[in-house]
C-alpha positions in Angstrom: -49.9 -5.5 66.0 -47.3 -3.4 67.8 -45.5 -4.7 70.9 -47.3 -2.1 73.1 -50.7 -3.2 71.7 -49.9 -6.9 72.2 -48.9 -6.3 75.9 -52.0 -4.2 76.6 -54.4 -6.5 74.8 -52.9 -9.5 76.8 -53.8 -7.6 79.9 -57.4 -7.3 78.9 -57.5 -3.9 77.3 -59.3 -2.9 74.1 -56.6 -1.4 71.9 -57.0 0.5 68.6 -53.9 1.5 66.6 -53.9 4.8 64.9 -51.6 6.4 62.4 -48.3 7.7 63.7 -48.0 4.9 66.3 -50.7 6.2 68.6 -52.9 3.8 70.5 -56.3 4.3 71.9 -56.7 2.0 75.0 -59.8 1.4 77.0 -60.3 -1.0 79.9 -57.2 0.0 81.8 -56.2 3.0 84.0 -53.3 5.2 82.8 -51.2 4.0 85.7 -51.7 0.3 84.7 -50.8 1.1 81.1 -47.5 2.8 82.3 -46.7 -0.1 84.6 -47.3 -2.7 81.8 -45.3 -0.9 79.2 -42.4 -0.2 81.7 -42.4 -3.9 82.8 -42.2 -5.0 79.2 -39.5 -2.4 78.5 -41.6 -0.9 75.7 -40.7 2.7 75.0 -43.5 5.3 75.0 -43.6 9.1 74.9 -46.9 9.9 76.5 -49.9 8.5 78.3 -52.9 10.7 78.8 -56.3 9.9 80.2 -59.4 11.1 78.3 -62.7 11.2 80.1 -65.8 11.7 78.0 -68.0 14.7 78.9 -71.5 14.0 79.9 -72.7 15.4 76.5 -70.3 13.0 74.6 -71.5 10.0 76.6 -75.1 10.9 76.1 -74.6 11.4 72.3 -72.8 8.0 72.1 -75.6 6.2 74.0 -78.4 7.8 72.0 -77.0 8.1 68.5 -79.2 5.3 67.1 -82.4 6.4 68.9 -84.7 8.6 66.7 -88.2 9.8 67.7 -89.0 11.6 64.5 -87.7 11.1 61.0 -88.0 13.6 58.3 -89.6 12.5 55.0 -87.4 12.5 51.9 -87.9 15.7 49.9 -90.2 15.3 47.0 -89.6 17.0 43.7 -92.2 19.6 43.0 -93.6 19.4 39.4 -94.3 22.7 37.8 
């Protein structure tokens, strides 16, 4: 776990590490993240907030809900 991930996790954030040293953080505001990293003297290059669109939120909430299921295609004997 990177030092940044450790500090943010200890503050109660959910942290996922990605390739290239990027982190995806949820549970803390961008301002809190900057403050925690600065207080820990952990270098960072960018912090950006991402807010899901209404469509993204809806699709995430309903991805497992299915009203109709298509039957598997059957081979037609000739």
